[in-house]
Backbone bond lengths (Angstrom), bond angles and torsions (degrees), N, CA, C in turn:
res aa  C-N    CA-C-N  psi(-1)  N-CA   C-N-CA  omega(-1)  CA-C   N-CA-C  phi
1 X - - - 1.473 - - 1.528 108.32 -
2 X 1.307 116.40 137.74 1.455 119.77 -178.72 1.526 111.21 -80.37
3 X 1.303 114.72 159.89 1.462 120.93 -178.54 1.531 111.31 -66.09
4 X 1.332 117.04 -38.11 1.472 119.64 -178.21 1.525 110.54 -66.56
5 X 1.331 118.34 -37.96 1.457 121.22 178.69 1.532 110.35 -63.90
6 X 1.333 116.29 -41.85 1.455 120.58 -179.99 1.548 109.78 -65.79
7 X 1.332 117.37 -42.12 1.451 120.83 -179.99 1.526 111.20 -65.31
8 X 1.332 117.45 -39.06 1.458 121.14 179.74 1.526 110.14 -63.96
9 X 1.332 115.91 -43.52 1.459 119.17 179.88 1.531 110.98 -65.22
10 X 1.334 116.65 -39.49 1.460 120.75 179.06 1.530 110.33 -64.90
11 X 1.323 116.56 -41.06 1.480 120.98 179.16 1.530 110.12 -64.34
12 X 1.342 116.61 -43.18 1.456 120.56 179.96 1.528 110.17 -62.26
13 X 1.342 116.23 -45.05 1.465 120.39 -179.91 1.534 110.34 -64.10
14 X 1.313 116.85 -39.44 1.469 121.52 179.77 1.534 109.57 -64.44
15 X 1.329 116.70 -43.50 1.465 121.02 178.19 1.513 112.20 -63.43
16 X 1.341 115.75 -41.11 1.460 120.30 179.38 1.527 110.57 -66.06
17 X 1.329 115.92 -39.39 1.465 119.86 177.88 1.522 111.33 -62.04
18 X 1.334 116.19 -43.91 1.466 119.85 178.14 1.533 111.03 -63.72
19 X 1.342 116.55 -40.37 1.457 120.20 179.30 1.526 110.72 -60.57
20 X 1.327 116.85 -47.38 1.454 121.05 -179.18 1.536 110.58 -64.74
21 X 1.320 116.97 -42.56 1.465 121.01 -179.31 1.519 110.74 -63.10
22 X 1.329 117.36 -45.01 1.477 119.90 -179.87 1.517 111.49 -69.63
23 X 1.332 117.69 -34.41 1.464 120.34 177.99 1.522 109.37 -65.00
24 X 1.335 117.32 -45.65 1.470 120.78 178.47 1.515 111.26 -63.02
25 X 1.311 116.99 -38.54 1.467 120.93 177.14 1.522 110.40 -63.83
26 X 1.308 117.08 -40.63 1.466 120.95 178.71 1.521 111.77 -66.11
27 X 1.336 117.30 -43.55 1.453 120.38 179.29 1.537 110.96 -64.37
28 X 1.325 115.82 -43.58 1.470 120.09 178.97 1.519 111.31 -64.79
29 X 1.322 117.14 -43.66 1.463 121.21 178.91 1.522 111.57 -62.28
30 X 1.325 116.48 -41.48 1.468 120.44 178.93 1.528 110.68 -64.69
31 X 1.329 116.19 -43.20 1.471 119.87 179.40 1.526 110.90 -62.30
32 X 1.315 117.27 -42.34 1.463 120.11 179.22 1.524 111.59 -67.97
33 X 1.319 117.31 -32.29 1.462 120.99 178.92 1.535 110.84 -71.74
34 X 1.320 117.72 -37.05 1.455 122.81 -176.30 1.536 111.74 -82.69
35 X 1.307 118.06 -24.85 1.453 121.88 -173.89 1.531 114.24 -53.68
36 X 1.335 120.66 -47.97 1.473 118.90 178.79 1.530 113.51 -59.32
37 X 1.340 117.14 -39.27 1.463 120.66 178.97 1.521 110.57 -67.32
38 X 1.315 116.48 -39.12 1.472 120.77 177.16 1.534 109.98 -61.60
39 X 1.331 116.32 -43.92 1.465 119.60 179.56 1.530 111.71 -66.42
40 X 1.320 117.56 -37.52 1.474 120.69 177.18 1.531 110.88 -63.75
41 X 1.324 117.35 -45.01 1.458 120.64 179.89 1.521 110.55 -64.65
42 X 1.319 116.98 -41.67 1.457 120.81 178.57 1.519 111.05 -62.83
43 X 1.331 117.45 -43.46 1.456 121.01 178.72 1.523 111.56 -65.36
44 X 1.328 116.92 -39.11 1.457 120.96 -179.73 1.531 111.35 -67.34
45 X 1.303 117.80 -32.68 1.469 120.46 -179.12 1.521 112.13 -75.11
46 X 1.311 117.90 -20.97 1.468 121.01 179.97 1.518 112.22 -84.35
47 X 1.318 117.05 -11.82 1.495 118.45 -179.22 1.497 111.07 -98.36
């Protein structure tokens, strides 16, 4: 296997890892941002 092929695969895997990590961070951040509003609406509907 050539060095350039190995480097390309490593770069692709590194990029994919960053994409997944940032996507998970975005989903988690959004959930934490929405959670207080969700709890407020839930509490308001029970009264």
